[in-house]
N, C-alpha and C positions, 0 to 999 in steps of 0.2 A: 665521830667514830672513824676508825682507821680502816682503810682498805689494804689488805696484806700486800706488802712489797711495793706499794705505790705512794702517792702523796697522802699525808695524814689528813688533808682537807677533803672530805668526801665530795662536796659539791664541785670543787675545782677538778678533782679527778674524774668525776662522772661527766662533766662538761667536755674535758679533753678526750675521754673515751668515746663520747658521742661523735666527736669530730673524726676520731680514728676509725670508727666503724663506717664503711661506705653507706651512702644514702640508700642504695639498693638493698643493703642488708638491714638497714633500720626499718624500711617500709615493707620490704619483702623478706621471705624466709631465706636464710643464708644459702642453703644447698638445694633449693627446689625450683630455681628458675621461675619464680613468681607463683608457684602452686600454693594455694591456701590450704593450710592443714587444720583440720577440726580438732578441738580438744574437749575432753569431758563428754558428758551425755546430755548436757543442757538442763539437768535436774538437780544440780548441786551436789552430786556424788563426788567423792574424792577421786582425783586422777589416778589411774592405774597404769604403771609403766608397761610398755609393750616390748621393749628391748632389754632393759636391765633387770637382773634378778633381784630378789629382796635384799641380799647383802650388798650388792653393787649400788642399788638405789639408796640405801641408808648412808653409805659412804659418800656418794655423789651429793646428796642433799646436805650432809654436814659440811662438805667442802665448800660448796657454793654459798652456803649460809655465812661462812666466815670470810669469803672473798668480798661480798657486798652485804654487810650486816644491816639490819634495819636500824634507823635512828629517827630523830625528830625531823630531819630534812626530807626523808623519803622512805619508800619501802625497801626491804632487803631483797636479796635474790630469791628467797623462797616465796615471799609475798608477791613478787613480780612473776613467779612461775618459770624461773630460769631452768629449774630441774625438768619441768615438763617440756620446755622448748628443746633441751638437749636430747631427751628421750625421743621426741618426735623426729629430730634431725637424723637419728640413727637409721631411719628407713628411707633415706633420700639418696640420690646419686652422689651428693657431697660426702656422705658418711662411707659410701662404698669406694671412694677415691676415683669416681668416674669423671671428675672435673679436671684431673691433672694427668700428666704422664707418670705412670706408676711402675716404671721398669728400671732396673739397675743401670748404672751404678747409683747408689745413694750416698751422698757426701754431705758433710756439715757445711753449711753456707749461710750467709746473712739472710734475714727475713725477706728482703726484697726479691730473692730468687725463688720464693714460693715454697710450697710444701716439699720437704726433702726426706721424710721418714719412710721406711719401707712398709709400715702398717697403715692401712686406711684408718680414718678416725674411729669407726666402730670397733675395729680390731685393737686399736690403741687403748680405747677405754676398757675393753674386755680384759686386756692384760694388765693395764696400769692400776685400775681400781682395786682388784684383789691384791696386787703386788704392794700397793700402798697400805692397804689394811693389814697385811701380814707384817710389813716392816714396822708399822706402828705397834702391833701386838708384841713383836720381838723386843722392841725398844722400851715399851712402857708396861707390858703385861696386861694391857687393857685394849678394848676396841676404841677406835677414834671417836665414835659417837658417845662414849662414856667418859671422855676426858673433859676437864674444865676448859673454858674458853681460852685462857692464856696458854695452856699447853697445846691446844689445837693450833693456835696462831703460830707458836714456835715451830711446830712440825711442818706447817705449810711454808714457813720461811726456809726451813731446811730443804723442802721440796724445790722451792724457787732457786735456791743456791746450788742445787745438785748434790747436796751432802747427805741425802737420804736415799740409799739404793732401794729401788722398788722392783727389780727384776729386769726383764728384757727391754722395757721402755726406759730410756734415760729420764731421770727425775725432771730435768729442766724442760725436756720435750713435752712431758705430760703437763707440767705447770703451765706452759705457754698455751697449749691446746685448751686446757680447762679455762684459763683466764679469758682467752679469746671467745670461746663459746658462751661463757658467763656474761661477758659484755654484750655479745650479740643478742642473747636471750633477754637481757635487761632492757635493751633499746629497740627490739624488733617490733613490727606491727603486732598487736594482740591476736590477730588472726592466726598467728603461727605458734601460739602457746605461751609466749612470754609477755612481759610488759603489761600485766593485768590492769585493766581499767585505765590504761595509758598513763599510769602514775609516774613512770620515769620521764615520759614526755612532758607531763605537766610540771614536774620538778625543774626541768631545764627550759621550760617555755618553748617547746618545739611544736610547730603547728601540725605535724603529721602529714597525712596524704590529702590535704585540702587542694582542690582543683585550681584555685586562684587566690593568691593573697598579694598580688602585685601592688595593691594600694599601700601595702605596709613595708615594702622592700627598702625604701629610702627614708623611712621614718626612724632614724638612728636614735637609740637611747629611749625609745618609747616602748612601753610594755605592750606586747601583742595581746589584745583583750579576748580573743576567741579561743575556745577549748580546742584541743587537738582532734583530728579526725582519722579514723582507721580506714584502710582500704575496704573493709567489710561494710 
């Protein structure tokens, strides 16, 4: 199964993505400085978004579903709870832009220079999601959620290339933000709403937040036999 815009080999891509996501982000929530976020009500009821409205939520779910689709090797973004993770992050200092210097001038710069857009993440999503939905409606005459998979993938590819105008937020800026948060939600500690049942960790044989696995550090090429552990 192909991940949009990246390697066609899902497992290789996800292994590389896991390396790209800082360990602190994989084990702790991205924007909460270690604060554990609760999800659901513990009684099996569906998650209800607290930041996104119904239309934004539907578009977000459809997008992350195509960025990491489910296949035989592991869960997709929806099964992993990536959409829940992103919604929860919208009420953290990270989403309000409180972790960066957020004053002008804002200039285009390489990724290593950090966040450069004038909208904080929650503002970016609020503008970009309806902007994307409207662009798709104009182009196809249908909602993104009503399109066949191949057409959804083609539109996301346009988003990645920057060839689909979506309003005030540049398409490439939105794509990078969405892909980054999707990766983070896929590999985060389950305490933060994503990586349900630690399935992504199991898929790449990541030990999680175990206090001590020094006995295995130098056993190269040997499969780590213990299941991953959550900080919870």
